[in-house]
C-alpha positions as CSV (number, residue, x, y, z in Angstrom):
1,M,-18.3,19.9,14.2
2,Q,-19.4,21.3,17.2
3,N,-16.5,23.3,18.7
4,L,-16.1,23.3,22.3
5,N,-13.0,23.8,25.3
6,F,-11.7,20.6,26.6
7,Q,-9.0,20.3,28.8
8,N,-8.2,24.1,28.4
9,Q,-7.6,23.3,24.6
10,E,-9.9,24.3,21.9
11,C,-11.2,21.2,20.4
12,F,-14.1,20.3,18.1
13,V,-16.9,16.9,18.4
14,I,-17.5,14.4,15.4
15,E,-20.3,12.7,16.9
16,N,-23.3,9.5,16.0
17,E,-25.9,8.5,18.2
18,K,-23.8,6.2,19.2
19,I,-20.3,8.0,20.3
20,Q,-18.0,11.3,20.1
21,L,-14.8,12.0,19.6
22,I,-12.9,15.3,20.6
23,V,-10.1,16.1,18.7
24,S,-7.8,19.3,19.4
25,R,-7.1,22.1,17.1
26,S,-4.3,23.9,20.0
27,I,-2.4,20.5,19.8
28,G,-1.7,17.3,18.1
29,P,-2.4,16.1,15.6
30,R,-4.2,14.3,18.7
31,I,-7.8,13.0,20.0
32,V,-8.1,13.4,23.3
33,G,-11.9,12.2,23.9
34,L,-13.7,8.7,22.7
35,I,-17.4,9.1,24.4
36,L,-19.9,6.2,24.6
37,R,-23.2,8.1,25.4
38,G,-23.8,8.9,28.9
39,K,-20.8,7.8,30.1
40,K,-17.4,9.2,30.6
41,N,-14.3,10.0,28.7
42,L,-12.3,6.4,28.2
43,L,-8.8,8.1,26.7
44,A,-6.2,9.4,29.6
45,E,-6.6,12.9,30.9
46,L,-2.5,13.8,31.5
47,P,-2.8,17.7,31.7
48,D,0.8,17.5,33.5
49,F,2.0,14.4,32.7
50,T,5.1,15.2,31.3
51,T,9.3,14.5,30.2
52,Q,12.3,16.4,29.7
53,V,14.0,16.4,26.7
54,P,17.6,17.2,26.4
55,D,16.8,20.8,25.2
56,G,15.6,21.2,28.9
57,K,12.0,21.8,27.8
58,P,9.0,19.6,28.8
59,Y,7.6,17.3,27.1
60,H,3.6,16.8,27.3
61,F,2.0,13.6,27.1
62,Y,-1.6,15.0,26.9
63,G,-3.2,11.5,26.8
64,G,-5.7,10.6,24.4
65,H,-4.5,9.1,21.3
66,R,-1.6,10.4,19.0
67,L,0.8,9.5,16.1
68,W,4.3,8.6,16.8
69,M,7.3,7.2,14.4
70,A,9.3,4.0,15.4
71,P,11.7,3.4,17.0
72,E,11.6,5.5,20.1
73,H,14.3,8.4,19.9
74,M,15.1,10.8,22.3
75,P,15.2,13.7,20.9
76,L,14.2,12.8,17.9
77,T,10.6,10.9,18.5
78,Y,9.5,13.7,21.1
79,E,9.2,16.9,18.4
80,Y,6.5,18.8,20.2
81,D,3.0,18.6,19.4
82,D,1.6,21.6,21.5
83,Q,0.9,23.8,18.4
84,P,-1.9,24.3,17.0
85,V,-2.9,21.5,13.8
86,Q,-4.5,22.2,10.7
87,I,-8.9,21.0,9.8
88,K,-9.9,20.6,6.7
89,E,-12.7,17.9,5.7
90,D,-11.6,15.0,2.9
91,G,-14.6,13.8,1.6
92,D,-15.8,11.3,4.5
93,F,-12.6,12.0,6.4
94,I,-11.3,14.4,8.8
95,L,-7.6,15.5,8.6
96,I,-5.6,16.8,11.4
97,K,-2.0,17.7,10.2
98,K,0.7,18.5,11.8
99,E,3.6,21.0,10.6
100,I,6.2,19.4,9.6
101,E,9.1,18.2,12.4
102,K,12.0,20.4,12.3
103,N,14.5,17.4,13.6
104,S,13.0,14.8,11.2
105,G,11.7,16.9,8.4
106,I,8.3,14.4,8.7
107,E,4.6,15.3,8.6
108,K,2.2,14.0,10.3
109,T,-1.5,13.6,9.5
110,I,-4.0,11.8,11.0
111,R,-7.7,11.2,9.1
112,I,-10.1,10.1,11.0
113,K,-13.9,8.5,9.4
114,L,-17.1,8.2,12.3
115,D,-19.3,5.5,11.0
116,P,-22.5,7.2,10.4
117,D,-24.5,4.9,13.0
118,A,-22.2,2.5,14.6
119,A,-19.5,2.8,17.1
120,I,-16.8,2.7,14.9
121,V,-14.2,5.1,13.7
122,S,-11.5,4.7,11.0
123,V,-8.6,6.2,11.8
124,E,-5.6,6.5,9.5
125,H,-2.1,7.6,9.9
126,V,0.1,8.8,7.6
127,L,4.2,9.6,7.9
128,K,5.3,11.8,5.1
129,N,9.1,12.9,4.4
130,C,9.4,16.5,3.7
131,G,13.2,16.4,4.1
132,N,16.0,15.6,1.8
133,S,17.3,12.4,3.0
134,P,15.6,8.7,3.2
135,M,15.1,7.7,6.4
136,E,14.0,4.3,7.8
137,C,11.0,4.7,10.8
138,A,7.5,3.5,11.2
139,P,4.2,4.7,12.4
140,W,3.3,4.5,15.9
141,A,-0.3,4.8,16.9
142,I,-0.6,5.1,20.7
143,T,-4.1,5.2,22.5
144,Q,-3.8,6.0,26.4
145,F,-6.8,5.3,28.8
146,R,-7.8,5.7,32.3
147,T,-6.5,2.7,34.4
148,G,-8.7,0.9,36.3
149,G,-9.7,-1.5,33.2
150,M,-8.9,-4.6,31.9
151,A,-5.9,-5.3,28.8
152,I,-6.7,-8.3,26.7
153,L,-3.4,-8.8,24.6
154,P,-4.1,-11.6,21.9
155,Q,-1.6,-14.2,21.3
156,N,-0.3,-17.0,18.2
157,R,-3.2,-19.7,18.4
158,T,-1.7,-21.5,15.0
159,D,0.0,-24.8,15.7
160,T,3.1,-25.0,14.5
161,G,4.0,-28.6,15.8
162,F,7.4,-28.5,17.2
163,L,8.0,-25.5,16.4
164,P,7.4,-22.0,18.1
165,N,4.1,-20.3,17.5
166,R,5.1,-17.2,20.3
167,S,7.2,-14.6,21.3
168,L,6.9,-11.8,23.2
169,A,9.7,-8.3,23.8
170,I,10.3,-7.3,27.6
171,W,11.4,-3.8,28.3
172,P,14.3,-4.3,31.1
173,Y,11.8,-2.5,33.9
174,T,9.1,-4.9,33.3
175,D,7.9,-7.0,36.0
176,M,6.9,-10.2,34.9
177,N,6.2,-11.8,38.5
178,D,3.6,-8.6,38.9
179,P,0.2,-10.3,40.2
180,N,-1.9,-8.0,37.8
181,V,-0.8,-9.6,34.7
182,T,-2.3,-13.0,33.3
183,L,0.1,-15.4,31.5
184,G,-2.5,-17.0,29.4
185,N,-2.4,-19.5,26.8
186,E,-4.2,-17.8,24.7
187,F,-4.4,-14.3,26.0
188,I,-2.3,-12.0,28.2
189,I,-5.1,-10.3,30.4
190,L,-3.3,-7.5,32.0
191,N,-5.4,-5.6,35.1
192,A,-4.3,-1.9,35.2
193,K,-3.4,-1.0,37.9
194,V,0.5,-2.0,38.7
195,A,2.3,-0.4,40.9
196,S,5.7,0.3,38.4
197,P,5.3,0.4,34.6
198,F,5.4,-2.7,32.8
199,K,5.2,-3.3,28.8
200,V,5.4,-6.2,26.4
201,G,5.0,-6.5,22.9
202,F,4.9,-9.2,20.5
203,P,4.0,-9.8,16.5
204,N,0.4,-10.0,16.7
205,R,-0.7,-12.1,13.9
206,R,-4.9,-12.1,15.1
207,G,-4.2,-8.0,14.3
208,W,-6.2,-6.6,17.1
209,L,-5.9,-4.8,21.0
210,A,-8.6,-4.7,23.5
211,Y,-8.9,-3.1,26.6
212,W,-12.4,-3.0,28.9
213,L,-13.1,0.1,31.5
214,D,-16.7,0.9,33.4
215,G,-18.3,-1.7,31.6
216,C,-17.3,-0.4,28.0
217,L,-14.8,-2.7,26.0
218,F,-13.0,-0.9,22.9
219,V,-11.4,-3.0,20.4
220,K,-8.8,-2.0,18.1
221,R,-7.7,-3.3,14.8
222,T,-4.5,-3.0,12.3
223,S,-3.5,-5.4,9.4
224,F,-0.2,-7.9,10.3
225,L,1.9,-8.3,7.2
226,E,3.6,-11.5,7.5
227,G,7.3,-11.9,6.4
228,S,7.5,-7.5,7.4
229,D,10.4,-6.8,9.6
230,Y,8.5,-4.6,12.7
231,Y,11.1,-2.9,15.3
232,D,11.1,-3.5,18.8
233,M,11.8,-7.5,18.1
234,G,9.0,-8.2,15.2
235,S,6.6,-6.1,17.4
236,S,3.4,-4.9,15.7
237,S,1.8,-4.4,19.1
238,E,2.9,-3.3,22.0
239,C,0.5,-2.6,25.5
240,Y,2.7,0.0,28.5
241,C,1.5,0.6,31.9
242,N,1.9,2.9,34.9
243,D,-0.1,4.3,37.5
244,K,-1.5,6.8,35.1
245,F,-2.4,5.2,31.9
246,L,-2.5,2.1,30.0
247,E,-1.1,2.7,26.1
248,L,-2.6,0.3,23.6
249,E,0.1,0.4,20.6
250,T,0.3,-0.6,17.1
251,L,2.9,-0.3,15.1
252,G,3.5,-0.7,10.9
253,P,6.7,-2.6,9.4
254,K,9.7,-0.8,8.8
255,T,10.0,1.3,5.9
256,I,12.7,3.2,3.7
257,L,10.9,6.6,3.3
258,E,12.7,8.8,0.3
259,P,11.8,12.1,0.2
260,G,8.5,13.0,-0.6
261,V,7.3,9.3,-0.4
262,S,4.1,8.7,2.6
263,V,3.8,5.5,4.4
264,T,0.0,5.2,6.0
265,H,-1.1,3.0,9.0
266,L,-4.7,2.2,9.3
267,E,-6.5,1.1,12.9
268,T,-10.2,0.1,12.8
269,W,-11.5,1.0,16.3
270,S,-15.0,-0.3,18.0
271,L,-16.9,0.0,21.0
272,F,-19.2,-2.1,22.7
273,E,-21.6,-2.2,26.0
274,N,-22.4,-3.9,28.8
275,V,-19.5,-5.5,29.0
276,A,-19.1,-7.9,31.8
277,R,-15.3,-7.1,33.3
278,P,-13.4,-9.6,32.3
279,E,-10.9,-10.7,35.0
280,N,-9.6,-14.4,33.6
281,E,-8.2,-15.6,30.3
282,A,-11.7,-17.7,30.1
283,D,-13.8,-14.6,30.5
284,A,-11.7,-12.9,27.7
285,R,-12.3,-15.5,25.6
286,S,-16.2,-15.7,26.0
287,I,-16.0,-12.1,25.6
288,V,-14.4,-11.8,22.3
289,Y,-15.8,-14.9,20.8
290,C,-19.8,-13.6,22.0
291,F,-18.7,-10.1,21.1
292,G,-17.5,-11.1,18.1
293,I,-14.5,-9.6,17.7
294,E,-12.9,-12.8,16.0
295,D,-14.2,-16.5,14.9
296,E,-13.5,-19.1,17.5
297,A,-11.2,-22.1,16.0
């Protein structure tokens, strides 16, 4: 692991011939860089983006990829992650562990495994209850990207006859008339240049989300557990965008964590090069099937 200073943080690099991952030692657990060789960092860099928490101190978002805990709650969700983390090798994985959070009693760990040859990354997110009481929660994996790209959000395409097959969770500030949003029959396409915040969530039975930026396509996958209960009106996937960043988010099902028990949420990331910008649903469909993200139905 090569050490470097990145965004004024002590970091290290995990890399192969295709991509570089930059992981912070100073804060976290946090992946702050995701770079295809010869390209810019796909992840948002937000050293000065903050929000206030009840104690009056600023919560720093920093950008990049982080592990949160659902449901969102101020201040419980917003426990600071601006302290150094533990780093160690665990077989083929690199393990990044945060100290136990004081308010929640939760210990957060991210385990990263980079494919030796391909632009593929396994990212395991672990919540462990180190407190004395059971806690209902869910792992919540959030990846913040630079704006200027296009998000592709797959919708359920199962033929259910006379019964509904799609649902959306819509936040109060979301403008469904935003011209940067295309509500297609198979995909929602979001042009990441919205003027005001936008967020949707949905049960993602197809199990993936994608973001196109600078000719690169990022795809994250995770399992959808049919019959499980998800927060935010059943949302296993969510997408948030404002004028500074776009987030692709996945959540695990609600779970009761007993003391000493942990839950793991796995994402698999893939990156593709030389991809044309998807301007509409037909473009998105062509990309999804031509690059083998899933088989055409």
